[in-house]
N, C-alpha and C positions, 0 to 999 in steps of 0.2 A: 504493500500500500504506500502511495506517495506521502511523504512527510509534509506537514504544513509549510515548512520552509521552502519546499520545492514548488508548492502551489502558489506561493505568495507573489513572486516577482511581477507577473503580468496582470495580476487581478485588479489592481486599483483602477486601471483605465477601463475595465469592463464593468465596474459598478459605479454608477454616476450619481448616486444619491447621498446627500449629507445625513439624512435620517432614515430610519426604517419604521414608517408609520403604518404600512399595510402591504399586502401582497399585490393588490390592485395597482397597476402602474409599473410593476417590475416586468422586465422582458424575460423570455425563456432563457436567454444567455445569462442574465443576472441571477436567476433562480438556480441555474446549473452551477454557476460559480460558487454560490453559497453552499450548495449540496456537496460539491466536490471538496471544498475546504472543510466542511463538516465531517466528511468521510475520513479525511486525514486526522482530524482531531479525535475521532472515535478511537483510532489506533493509538494515538498519544495517551488517551485516557486509560487505555487497557495496559499500558506499559508500567513497570514498577515505579519509574520516575515520571510523575505526571505534571510537575510544575515547570513552567517556562518563564521567560523574562520579557515577553513582548510588551506588556503593559507596565513595566517597571517605571515608577514615577507618575503613572496615570491614576486618576481617581474615577471610580464608577459609583454613582449614587442610585440605589434602588428606592424609588418613591412609590409606595403602594397605598392607594386610597381604598382598596378592597383587600380582603383576606386572600392569602395565597400560600400554598405549601410548595408545590412543584416548581412553579415559575420563578418565584423569588429565590428559593434555595438553589435552583440550577443556575440562575444568573449570578448569584453570589459565588457559587463554586466555580463557574466559568471565569469570572473576573480574577479570582484568587489563583486559579491554575495558570492564568496568563501572567501572573506576577503583579497584578494591579492592587491598589488600595480600594476596598469595597466598603461602602457605608449603606446600611439598611435603614430606611425611614418608613414609618407607617403613619397614616392619618391620625390614628389614636394617640400617637406620641408627638405629633407636630402641632404647629400653631394654627393649623386649619381648625382644630377643635376650639380655638379661641376666637374664631371668626375671620381669620386671615383668608383672603381670596386666593384663587389659583394663580392669578397674575402676580400677586405679591410674593407668593411662595416661589414662583419662577424667578422673580427678580432677586430674591434672597439667595437662592441656589446659584444663580448666575454669578453673583458677586463672590462666591466661594471658588470659582474657576474650576469646576468639575470638567472632566473630559467627556463623560458619557452619562446620560440620565436615562434610566429605565423606569417607565411610568405605567402603572395600572390605575384606571379610573372608571367609576361607574357610568360616566356620561360619554356617549359617543361624540367624538370630535374634540374632547378635552385635551388629549395628548397632542393633537395637531396644533391647537391653540397655544399650548405651552411651548412647543417646539419653535414657534414664531417669536418667542420672547427671550430665548436663551442663545448663547453663542456655541454651546457644545452640541455634540450629536445626541439625538433622542431616539430611543427604541420603544415602540409601543408594546407594552406587556399585556395588552388587552384593554379596550375602551368600549364600555357599554355593550351594545349589540353590534358594533361596527366591525372590528377586526382583531385578530390575535395572530400576527404574522409568524412569530417564531414557533407557535404550535403547528401551523400548517407546514412549515419547513421541516420540523422534526417528524411529523407524520409522513411527509414525502420521503424523507431520508430512510425511515424504517421500512417503507414499502419498497423503495428502490433497492435497498440492501438485500431484501428477501426475494423480490421478484425480478430484479435486474433491470427494471425499466419502469417508467410511468406511462409512456405513450401506449395507447391501445388498450389499457386496462379499463375495466368497468368497475366503478367505485360507487357503492350505495352509502349515503349518509342518512342515518335514521334517528328519528326522535324529535326533540324540540328545535326544529329548524328556525322557527320564528324569533327566538331569543338568543340564538347561538352565534357569537362572533367567530367561534372555531369553524362552524359550517361555512360562513362567508369567506374566510381566508382560504379554507381548503377548496372551495368551489373555484375561486380565482386562480389558485395555483394549479389545480388539476386540469382545468380548462386550458390554461396557458401551456401546459406540458403535454397536451394531446390525449388526456384520458377522457373517458366518457363518464359523466357524473349523473347519478340519480339521487333524488331526495325522497325520503319516505316519512310521512308524519300524518297524524289525524288532521282534519281540516282546520281545527282550532289552533294548531301549532305550525301551520304552513303559511309563509308570507304571501301576501297578495302579489299577483303577477310574478311568481317565482320563476316562471319560464324565461323571463327576460335575463336571468342570470346564466342562461345557457345550460340548463339542467332539464332532466325528465322528472316530472313529479308523480308520485304514487301515494295513494292513501291505504292501499292494501300491502301489507308487509311481504307476503309470499310472492305476490306478483312483482314487487319492486326488487326483491332479492334474486329473482330468476337469473341464473348464469353470471352472477357477479363474481369478480375476483377479490374484492375487498369489501368488508362490511364494517363500517365505522359507526359505532353507537355514540349517542350524545346523552348527557345528563339533562334531566328536567330542571330548567332554570327557575325554580320556584321563587327565588328571591327577586326575580324580575317580573313575576306574574301578578297582575292585579285582577282578581276574579278567578273563576273556576274554568280552567282550560281542559281538564280531564275529569271524568265522573268520579273515578277513584283510582288509587295506585294499583289495586288488584286488577281492575278492568284494563288499565293501561298496559300492564305486563302481559295480560292475556292476548291483547291484540298487537302490541308493539314491542314487547320485551323480547330480547333475542334468546332463544333456546335452541336445542338441537333440531327440533321439528321444523322450525322456520329456517334455520341455517341450511337444512337439507335442500332448500330450493336454490341455493347458491352453488357455485362450482365445488367439486369435491375437495379442492385444495384452497378454497377461499380462506383468507386470513381475517382475523377479528381484531378490531381496534377500539379504543376508548380513551379520550383525553384525560379522564379522571377529574375529580374524584368519582368513583363508581358508586351507584346505589344498587347494590346487589338485590336481585329479586324485584327491581323496579324497571330498569332498562336492560338488564342483562342477567342471565342465570349464572350462578357462581361456577358451576361445572364448565360452562362455556368460557367464562372469563379466565379460568385457570388451565385451560387446555394447552399444554406445553407445545404441542405440534402446530397449533393454529392461531394462538393468541399472540399478538405483538405488543400487548399492553406494557409489559415490563421493558421491552426494547424501546418503546416510545419514551419512557422516563430516562433511559440511558442516552438516547439520541438527543434529548433536550439539552444536556450539558454541552455536547459537541457542537450543536447548532448555535447555541448562544455564545460559545467561544468564537465561532466563525464570524458571527455578526459583530461582536466586539472588535475582533481583529480587523475586519474590513472597514468598519466605520471610523475607528481611530486612525487608520492610515489615510482614509479619505479626508479626515480633518486636517492632517498635515499637508495634503495636496492642496486643499482649499484655503490654507492659511495665507494671510496677506504677504508674508515674507517668503512664501514658497516660490521656487524658480518657475518661470513660465514654460 
């Protein structure tokens, strides 16, 4: 496997973005660059000596206005494995609790001269707004129901490593499509990379005019799973729901929870994914989730660290290229 140092020399010119705010707007070449670099970091992370020095002297601030385990921890680990100084901040421990606005928070952080700001926020568009007020690179760790770009990248990496490709695969994304930023980022990425995307959900959890996203929509789980290569389950986003979107958890699992009976409609070698946290017995059966031959769920967590290392790598080097003192 190619080492990160061998991937690095030509990559800056191929990635032309100062921030990573979403998958929408990235070219297939830019997505491939991030996946290739992530692949190299997977191998580095599996080596006995995991820590490098690429971000020595650089500061990464994780600013999370929503709770997170996987995303925040993997960004912290990614920054530290690249040799950077990592600071974790949560809204509960910040001046936001005292009434400070997002813009004031951005201005305060900007004055601290951080190099990368990783932001998760419950409002769609908040991360973009913040990126316009700071001088450093900003990575979207998930904003409202808009996008979660690094999740889509790690999902794509897990698929590519097991299937060898993304182009031509049929991927079914199942569950709470309406409230899912993970679904939106995955749809953008998979379409860009030549996959065929299906979305499966009850009518109450399907966005209006979802076909405009370039997907095939199904309300019947078995019909939607027919001949799929990848089955990607989503969590019910109950914290974003105002009102009753499903009659009951039991009925939801009966019709839309993944078990072996429904999985039998997909290809025999279809792989199972879930971004976590999982609600076992709600959107996925425990036996299916723990199937060591077909489940990619643990691999998704591992890929998350490598993908976030690649994003920190590329964006910090883009900051150098875009600096006012950089050579033309």
